[in-house]
ChimeraX commands (.cxc) that place a marker at each C-alpha (Angstrom):
marker #1 position -29.05,10.09,8.36 radius 0.5
marker #1 position -30.04,13.44,9.74 radius 0.5
marker #1 position -30.98,14.23,13.29 radius 0.5
marker #1 position -34.39,13.04,14.41 radius 0.5
marker #1 position -36.86,15.90,14.96 radius 0.5
marker #1 position -37.66,16.26,18.66 radius 0.5
marker #1 position -41.39,16.50,17.96 radius 0.5
marker #1 position -41.54,13.31,15.87 radius 0.5
marker #1 position -42.84,15.21,12.83 radius 0.5
marker #1 position -40.71,13.17,10.40 radius 0.5
marker #1 position -41.98,9.87,11.81 radius 0.5
marker #1 position -45.54,11.17,11.76 radius 0.5
marker #1 position -45.14,12.27,8.15 radius 0.5
marker #1 position -43.70,8.88,7.17 radius 0.5
marker #1 position -46.54,7.06,8.91 radius 0.5
marker #1 position -49.15,9.28,7.25 radius 0.5
marker #1 position -47.61,8.70,3.81 radius 0.5
marker #1 position -47.50,4.95,4.40 radius 0.5
marker #1 position -51.13,4.80,5.52 radius 0.5
marker #1 position -52.41,7.11,2.78 radius 0.5
marker #1 position -50.29,5.93,-0.17 radius 0.5
marker #1 position -48.46,2.62,0.30 radius 0.5
marker #1 position -50.96,0.56,2.29 radius 0.5
marker #1 position -53.97,1.23,-0.01 radius 0.5
marker #1 position -51.84,0.41,-3.07 radius 0.5
marker #1 position -51.27,-3.10,-1.71 radius 0.5
marker #1 position -55.01,-3.69,-1.56 radius 0.5
marker #1 position -55.53,-2.44,-5.11 radius 0.5
marker #1 position -52.82,-4.62,-6.66 radius 0.5
marker #1 position -53.94,-7.69,-8.60 radius 0.5
marker #1 position -51.27,-10.36,-8.75 radius 0.5
marker #1 position -51.10,-12.19,-12.10 radius 0.5
marker #1 position -50.73,-15.77,-10.88 radius 0.5
marker #1 position -50.97,-17.19,-14.39 radius 0.5
marker #1 position -47.92,-15.22,-15.50 radius 0.5
marker #1 position -46.04,-16.23,-12.39 radius 0.5
marker #1 position -46.73,-19.92,-12.96 radius 0.5
marker #1 position -45.43,-19.55,-16.52 radius 0.5
marker #1 position -42.34,-17.56,-15.54 radius 0.5
marker #1 position -39.14,-19.03,-16.95 radius 0.5
marker #1 position -37.30,-18.30,-13.71 radius 0.5
marker #1 position -37.46,-19.99,-10.34 radius 0.5
marker #1 position -39.65,-18.21,-7.82 radius 0.5
marker #1 position -38.75,-18.51,-4.15 radius 0.5
marker #1 position -41.43,-17.40,-1.70 radius 0.5
marker #1 position -39.78,-16.57,1.59 radius 0.5
marker #1 position -40.40,-14.87,4.91 radius 0.5
marker #1 position -38.42,-14.03,8.01 radius 0.5
marker #1 position -38.74,-16.60,10.79 radius 0.5
marker #1 position -39.15,-13.89,13.43 radius 0.5
marker #1 position -41.94,-12.16,11.50 radius 0.5
marker #1 position -44.52,-14.91,11.11 radius 0.5
marker #1 position -47.33,-12.75,12.47 radius 0.5
marker #1 position -46.76,-9.92,9.97 radius 0.5
marker #1 position -48.33,-9.19,6.61 radius 0.5
marker #1 position -45.21,-9.72,4.42 radius 0.5
marker #1 position -44.62,-13.20,5.86 radius 0.5
marker #1 position -48.27,-14.18,5.52 radius 0.5
marker #1 position -48.40,-12.82,1.97 radius 0.5
marker #1 position -45.33,-14.79,0.90 radius 0.5
marker #1 position -46.69,-17.96,2.54 radius 0.5
marker #1 position -49.99,-17.52,0.72 radius 0.5
marker #1 position -48.19,-16.94,-2.58 radius 0.5
marker #1 position -46.34,-20.22,-2.09 radius 0.5
marker #1 position -49.66,-21.99,-1.56 radius 0.5
marker #1 position -51.23,-20.44,-4.64 radius 0.5
marker #1 position -48.23,-21.26,-6.83 radius 0.5
marker #1 position -47.88,-24.68,-5.23 radius 0.5
marker #1 position -44.22,-24.07,-4.43 radius 0.5
marker #1 position -42.17,-24.50,-1.28 radius 0.5
marker #1 position -42.22,-21.69,1.25 radius 0.5
marker #1 position -38.81,-20.89,2.71 radius 0.5
marker #1 position -38.06,-19.28,6.04 radius 0.5
marker #1 position -35.05,-17.03,6.27 radius 0.5
marker #1 position -33.37,-15.89,9.49 radius 0.5
marker #1 position -34.61,-12.66,11.00 radius 0.5
marker #1 position -37.74,-10.63,10.55 radius 0.5
marker #1 position -38.98,-8.64,7.54 radius 0.5
marker #1 position -35.46,-7.34,6.80 radius 0.5
marker #1 position -33.34,-10.25,7.99 radius 0.5
marker #1 position -30.55,-9.19,5.67 radius 0.5
marker #1 position -30.12,-6.18,8.00 radius 0.5
marker #1 position -30.87,-7.70,11.41 radius 0.5
marker #1 position -29.18,-11.08,10.82 radius 0.5
marker #1 position -26.89,-10.61,7.80 radius 0.5
marker #1 position -24.59,-13.60,8.19 radius 0.5
marker #1 position -27.27,-16.26,8.90 radius 0.5
marker #1 position -29.44,-14.70,6.20 radius 0.5
marker #1 position -26.62,-14.84,3.64 radius 0.5
marker #1 position -25.78,-18.42,4.58 radius 0.5
marker #1 position -29.39,-19.55,4.09 radius 0.5
marker #1 position -29.74,-17.59,0.88 radius 0.5
marker #1 position -26.61,-19.19,-0.54 radius 0.5
marker #1 position -28.14,-22.60,0.20 radius 0.5
marker #1 position -31.16,-21.66,-1.90 radius 0.5
marker #1 position -29.31,-20.30,-4.92 radius 0.5
marker #1 position -28.00,-22.53,-7.71 radius 0.5
marker #1 position -24.20,-22.59,-7.87 radius 0.5
marker #1 position -24.01,-20.12,-10.79 radius 0.5
marker #1 position -26.22,-17.66,-8.89 radius 0.5
marker #1 position -24.06,-18.09,-5.77 radius 0.5
marker #1 position -21.03,-17.15,-7.86 radius 0.5
marker #1 position -22.74,-14.01,-9.17 radius 0.5
marker #1 position -24.10,-13.10,-5.71 radius 0.5
marker #1 position -20.59,-13.41,-4.25 radius 0.5
marker #1 position -19.19,-11.14,-6.93 radius 0.5
marker #1 position -21.94,-8.59,-6.28 radius 0.5
marker #1 position -21.35,-8.77,-2.52 radius 0.5
marker #1 position -17.61,-8.16,-2.97 radius 0.5
marker #1 position -18.31,-5.19,-5.26 radius 0.5
marker #1 position -20.80,-3.82,-2.74 radius 0.5
marker #1 position -18.32,-4.13,0.13 radius 0.5
marker #1 position -15.57,-2.39,-1.82 radius 0.5
marker #1 position -17.86,0.49,-2.78 radius 0.5
marker #1 position -18.98,0.91,0.83 radius 0.5
marker #1 position -15.46,1.07,2.20 radius 0.5
marker #1 position -15.01,4.55,0.82 radius 0.5
marker #1 position -18.14,5.76,2.64 radius 0.5
marker #1 position -17.41,4.43,6.13 radius 0.5
marker #1 position -16.60,6.92,8.87 radius 0.5
marker #1 position -12.96,6.97,9.98 radius 0.5
marker link #1:1,2 radius 0.2
marker link #1:2,3 radius 0.2
marker link #1:3,4 radius 0.2
marker link #1:4,5 radius 0.2
marker link #1:5,6 radius 0.2
marker link #1:6,7 radius 0.2
marker link #1:7,8 radius 0.2
marker link #1:8,9 radius 0.2
marker link #1:9,10 radius 0.2
marker link #1:10,11 radius 0.2
marker link #1:11,12 radius 0.2
marker link #1:12,13 radius 0.2
marker link #1:13,14 radius 0.2
marker link #1:14,15 radius 0.2
marker link #1:15,16 radius 0.2
marker link #1:16,17 radius 0.2
marker link #1:17,18 radius 0.2
marker link #1:18,19 radius 0.2
marker link #1:19,20 radius 0.2
marker link #1:20,21 radius 0.2
marker link #1:21,22 radius 0.2
marker link #1:22,23 radius 0.2
marker link #1:23,24 radius 0.2
marker link #1:24,25 radius 0.2
marker link #1:25,26 radius 0.2
marker link #1:26,27 radius 0.2
marker link #1:27,28 radius 0.2
marker link #1:28,29 radius 0.2
marker link #1:29,30 radius 0.2
marker link #1:30,31 radius 0.2
marker link #1:31,32 radius 0.2
marker link #1:32,33 radius 0.2
marker link #1:33,34 radius 0.2
marker link #1:34,35 radius 0.2
marker link #1:35,36 radius 0.2
marker link #1:36,37 radius 0.2
marker link #1:37,38 radius 0.2
marker link #1:38,39 radius 0.2
marker link #1:39,40 radius 0.2
marker link #1:40,41 radius 0.2
marker link #1:41,42 radius 0.2
marker link #1:42,43 radius 0.2
marker link #1:43,44 radius 0.2
marker link #1:44,45 radius 0.2
marker link #1:45,46 radius 0.2
marker link #1:46,47 radius 0.2
marker link #1:47,48 radius 0.2
marker link #1:48,49 radius 0.2
marker link #1:49,50 radius 0.2
marker link #1:50,51 radius 0.2
marker link #1:51,52 radius 0.2
marker link #1:52,53 radius 0.2
marker link #1:53,54 radius 0.2
marker link #1:54,55 radius 0.2
marker link #1:55,56 radius 0.2
marker link #1:56,57 radius 0.2
marker link #1:57,58 radius 0.2
marker link #1:58,59 radius 0.2
marker link #1:59,60 radius 0.2
marker link #1:60,61 radius 0.2
marker link #1:61,62 radius 0.2
marker link #1:62,63 radius 0.2
marker link #1:63,64 radius 0.2
marker link #1:64,65 radius 0.2
marker link #1:65,66 radius 0.2
marker link #1:66,67 radius 0.2
marker link #1:67,68 radius 0.2
marker link #1:68,69 radius 0.2
marker link #1:69,70 radius 0.2
marker link #1:70,71 radius 0.2
marker link #1:71,72 radius 0.2
marker link #1:72,73 radius 0.2
marker link #1:73,74 radius 0.2
marker link #1:74,75 radius 0.2
marker link #1:75,76 radius 0.2
marker link #1:76,77 radius 0.2
marker link #1:77,78 radius 0.2
marker link #1:78,79 radius 0.2
marker link #1:79,80 radius 0.2
marker link #1:80,81 radius 0.2
marker link #1:81,82 radius 0.2
marker link #1:82,83 radius 0.2
marker link #1:83,84 radius 0.2
marker link #1:84,85 radius 0.2
marker link #1:85,86 radius 0.2
marker link #1:86,87 radius 0.2
marker link #1:87,88 radius 0.2
marker link #1:88,89 radius 0.2
marker link #1:89,90 radius 0.2
marker link #1:90,91 radius 0.2
marker link #1:91,92 radius 0.2
marker link #1:92,93 radius 0.2
marker link #1:93,94 radius 0.2
marker link #1:94,95 radius 0.2
marker link #1:95,96 radius 0.2
marker link #1:96,97 radius 0.2
marker link #1:97,98 radius 0.2
marker link #1:98,99 radius 0.2
marker link #1:99,100 radius 0.2
marker link #1:100,101 radius 0.2
marker link #1:101,102 radius 0.2
marker link #1:102,103 radius 0.2
marker link #1:103,104 radius 0.2
marker link #1:104,105 radius 0.2
marker link #1:105,106 radius 0.2
marker link #1:106,107 radius 0.2
marker link #1:107,108 radius 0.2
marker link #1:108,109 radius 0.2
marker link #1:109,110 radius 0.2
marker link #1:110,111 radius 0.2
marker link #1:111,112 radius 0.2
marker link #1:112,113 radius 0.2
marker link #1:113,114 radius 0.2
marker link #1:114,115 radius 0.2
marker link #1:115,116 radius 0.2
marker link #1:116,117 radius 0.2
marker link #1:117,118 radius 0.2
marker link #1:118,119 radius 0.2
marker link #1:119,120 radius 0.2
marker link #1:120,121 radius 0.2
view
């Protein structure tokens, strides 16, 4: 990552973009619940246990209600995989069927090996 501008212009620009572009898009989106209920895959609605008061958690909890499925809490906040990677991974592995755990482990090992070349010495 580059150096942070002293005047905060990058942060201000990011906030402006979020408020003008991303946030309104959420309000305009119409979720197709019928398609989700007919999906051939398992849907897991989850939120970070530290972020119960935030929009992503509340949205996932509401989705679970609408789909009449279990809501799962994962360790951490909105990005628990960053703030609490080991507890998050442990809980996620508990949720995945064994074949998915195998594939997730393979992907994790590939990811680690590709990152090793990019780490600072």
